[in-house]
C-alpha positions, 0 to 999 in steps of 0.5 A: 378572573374569578373562577365563578365567572369562568363557569358562568361564561361556560354555561351558555356555551355548554347549553348550546352544545347540548341543544345542538347535540340533541337536535342532531340526535333527533335527525338520525334514523334508527338502523331499522328506519334506515334500512326500511327507507333505503329499501323503499327508495331502491324499489321506487328507483328501480320501478321508475328508471325513466326518471333518473337518466340511467344512474346506478343505485349502488352509487346513489346508496353509497352517497346516502349512507354517507349523509345521515342528515340527508337520509333523515330529510328523505325519511321526512319526505317519505313520511309525509307522503312525498314518495321521493325519487332520484330525478337527476345528477349534478355533475358539477357538484356530484350531487343526486337530486331528489324530488317529491314524486307522489302522484298527487300533492303529498297528503301529509302536508296539505292545508298549509298556507304559504309562509310564516308571514301569511300564517301570522296575518290570519286572525282566525281559522289559521292552518296548523302550519305553512309550507316554507317553515315546514320545508325548512324543518324537513331540510328541503326546498320547495320546488321552483316553477321551473323544477315543477315543469321538469317534474311534469315531464316525467309523468302526470302529477297533481291531476286532482290536487295542486302544490305551492311552489317557490314564489318570486319575492316581487310577487310575495311582497304584493301578498301573493303566492304561486301554485302549480297543477296539471289539468287537461293534459297541461301544466298551469301556474296559478296564484292565491293570497299567500294566507290561503290554504286548501285541503287539496294543496300541499307543496313538493320539495327537492333535496340534493345529496 
């Protein structure tokens, strides 16, 4: 085989490796960002001990420090107003579970429709983003209805706002998407067209570390 052919076949691979390395670099925090985030997470953990069921911060911290990409995702949750906090521990997988615990739906993620299909379906007045793509880019998952209800057992959330939640495929196929909020001391599940968006609605996410 000619030497030139070998080089040509190698080039796409090299470009892919360079791109992946670039993505990985972008998803790492600087030492200063890392320290600031861990400080914020520790303060929130210690202020809301009722949420985690008696877990130890030292163990949570050790797990976080070993997973740089998870720290990056938590920083994205923090940066967009989610105020992530530990809400549980999966003993089977040894993973710590984080939810967005901001009092209201995260301010930095509002005015988004549900998913890419919904966004593309709008002919005008399109929002800048959609919840599903935004969550994927952050490395997190939207809360399910069940998870949202578990969150609401830890406090009163979304009393003035609402949050998109993961919508079952049969509902989504019919054009709808689900959201949740808290009003009159109760948790409600509502529905809208997936292409709709509101200034008081974002989405809440979960992350396993």
